[in-house]
C-alpha positions in Angstrom: 26.3 53.3 -0.9 27.6 53.4 -4.5 24.7 51.2 -5.8 22.3 53.9 -4.4 23.5 56.4 -6.9 22.9 56.3 -10.6 26.2 55.7 -12.5 25.7 58.8 -14.7 26.8 60.8 -11.6 30.5 60.2 -12.1 31.5 62.6 -14.9 30.1 65.5 -13.0 31.7 64.3 -9.8 35.1 64.1 -11.4 34.7 67.6 -12.9 33.6 69.1 -9.6 36.4 67.5 -7.7 38.9 69.0 -10.2 37.4 72.4 -9.6 37.5 71.9 -5.9 41.2 71.0 -6.1 41.8 74.2 -8.1 39.9 76.3 -5.5 42.0 74.7 -2.8 45.3 75.4 -4.6 44.3 79.0 -5.0 43.1 79.1 -1.4 39.7 80.4 -2.3 37.5 79.6 0.6 34.4 81.0 -1.1 34.7 78.9 -4.2 35.7 75.8 -2.2 32.4 76.0 -0.2 30.4 76.8 -3.3 31.8 73.8 -5.3 31.4 71.5 -2.3 27.7 72.6 -2.1 27.2 71.9 -5.8 28.9 68.5 -5.4 26.5 67.6 -2.6 23.5 68.7 -4.6 24.8 66.8 -7.7 25.2 63.5 -5.7 21.8 64.0 -4.1 20.2 64.5 -7.5 21.5 61.2 -8.9 20.3 59.2 -5.9 18.7 55.9 -6.9 17.0 54.5 -3.9 15.2 51.1 -4.2 11.4 51.8 -4.0 9.1 50.1 -1.6 6.9 48.5 -4.3 3.3 47.8 -3.1 1.8 44.4 -3.7 -0.8 43.8 -6.4 -1.0 44.8 -10.0 -2.1 48.4 -9.7 -0.3 51.0 -11.8 2.6 52.8 -10.1 3.9 56.3 -10.6 6.8 56.3 -13.1 8.3 59.4 -11.4 8.6 61.4 -8.2 7.1 64.8 -8.0 3.7 66.6 -8.2 0.8 65.7 -10.4 0.0 68.8 -12.5 -2.5 67.4 -15.0 -5.0 64.5 -15.2 -7.1 64.4 -18.4 -8.0 62.3 -21.4 -6.5 62.6 -24.9 -6.4 60.6 -28.2 -3.0 58.8 -27.9 -2.1 57.8 -31.5 1.6 57.0 -31.1 1.5 53.7 -29.3 -1.9 53.0 -27.6 -3.9 54.3 -30.6 -7.0 55.0 -28.6 -8.5 57.4 -26.0 -6.3 57.4 -23.0 -5.9 58.9 -19.5 -2.9 61.3 -19.4 -1.2 62.0 -16.1 1.6 64.6 -16.0 4.1 64.8 -13.2 6.4 67.7 -12.6 9.8 66.9 -11.1 11.4 69.6 -9.1 15.2 69.8 -8.7 15.1 68.0 -5.3 13.0 65.1 -6.5 14.5 61.7 -7.4 14.8 61.8 -11.2 15.0 58.0 -11.9 12.1 56.9 -14.0 10.5 53.5 -13.2 8.1 51.2 -15.0 4.5 51.6 -13.8 3.7 48.0 -14.7 5.4 44.7 -15.6 5.7 43.8 -19.2 7.8 44.1 -22.3 9.0 47.3 -24.0 7.2 47.2 -27.3 7.8 50.8 -28.4 10.5 53.4 -27.9 11.2 56.6 -29.7 13.4 59.6 -29.0 12.0 62.9 -30.3 14.3 65.9 -30.6 12.9 69.2 -29.5 13.4 72.4 -27.6 14.3 73.0 -23.9 11.5 75.3 -22.8 10.9 75.9 -19.1 8.7 73.1 -17.9 6.4 75.5 -16.1 5.3 76.9 -19.4 2.3 74.9 -21.0 3.9 74.6 -24.4 7.0 72.8 -23.0 5.1 69.5 -22.9 4.4 69.6 -26.7 7.7 71.1 -27.9 10.5 69.8 -25.7 12.8 66.9 -26.4 11.4 63.7 -25.1 11.7 59.9 -25.0 8.7 57.6 -25.3 8.6 54.1 -23.8 5.6 51.8 -24.5 5.1 48.8 -22.2 2.8 45.9 -23.0 1.6 43.0 -20.9 -1.0 41.0 -22.7 -4.1 43.2 -23.2 -2.7 45.9 -20.9 -0.4 48.6 -21.9 1.0 52.0 -20.8 3.1 54.7 -22.5 5.7 56.6 -20.5 7.1 59.9 -21.8 10.3 61.4 -20.3 10.5 65.2 -21.1 13.4 67.5 -20.8 13.3 71.1 -19.5 15.3 74.3 -19.5 17.8 72.7 -17.1 17.1 69.1 -17.9 18.9 68.5 -21.2 19.8 64.8 -21.2 17.6 61.7 -21.0 19.2 58.4 -20.4 17.2 55.2 -21.2 18.2 51.9 -19.7 15.8 49.8 -21.8 15.2 49.0 -25.5 12.5 47.4 -27.5 12.2 43.8 -26.3 13.4 44.5 -22.8 11.4 42.8 -20.1 10.6 45.2 -17.2 9.3 44.5 -13.7 6.7 46.6 -11.9 8.8 49.4 -10.4 11.8 48.4 -12.4 14.2 51.1 -13.7 13.6 52.7 -17.1 16.2 55.4 -17.0 16.9 58.9 -15.6 16.4 62.6 -16.7 19.2 64.9 -15.7 17.8 67.8 -13.6 14.3 69.3 -13.3 11.8 67.8 -15.8 8.4 66.3 -16.5 7.2 62.7 -17.0 3.8 61.8 -18.5 2.0 58.4 -18.5 -0.8 57.4 -20.9 -3.1 54.5 -20.1 -6.1 53.2 -22.1 -9.2 54.9 -20.7 -11.3 51.7 -21.2 -9.0 49.7 -19.0 -7.9 52.1 -16.3 -9.3 54.2 -13.4 -7.0 56.9 -12.0 -6.9 57.2 -8.2 -4.8 60.4 -7.9 -5.7 64.0 -8.6 -4.0 67.2 -9.7 -1.9 68.7 -6.9 -1.0 65.4 -5.2 2.6 64.3 -4.6 3.8 60.9 -5.9 6.9 58.7 -5.5 8.4 56.7 -8.3 7.7 53.0 -8.0 5.8 53.4 -4.8 2.6 55.6 -5.3 -0.4 53.8 -6.7 -1.8 56.1 -9.4 -4.7 54.0 -10.6 -6.2 50.5 -11.0 -7.0 48.3 -13.9 -10.7 47.8 -14.7 -10.2 45.4 -17.5 
């Protein structure tokens, strides 16, 4: 059971158990129930269930949630070419573990400080704090961007430059509701998902390589 929960859960668990103990000491039934509910939600949020990774080499979703944008942009940070951009909104109840869409080596990583604007506002994707992870496997590459929100204020990365990642392997976690973007070279990739569709991290095929 413990291995199915991200280890970053424990500081919050300890703090909530301390509050629960205080509520019990002061015999506050209301606060005891409230803190117990928050504790349950906190444990649920940090769940880290192993994905059912499909066979093949198709690109997998790096996050669980809802696709809110599929377009093309000039990606000059890592790919340095025209790329498909797929943006996924993670609601509070979604799994917030981020996983690698492909196998390869982490060739780029950068943490960019920023604001904590509500992720439902369009400007949040450009202005919020984020962490960029570029993965390369021969001629193929993808760039994953973890973005904070108004509630999500902490990004944990479990990889560094030079790390070898498996397809569906863990990259890190964003604490509470947030957004994840993935950029893939347009000349090498064909998206298979559309705006409005739901995806699951490490399980949903979001596109296929065409080169």
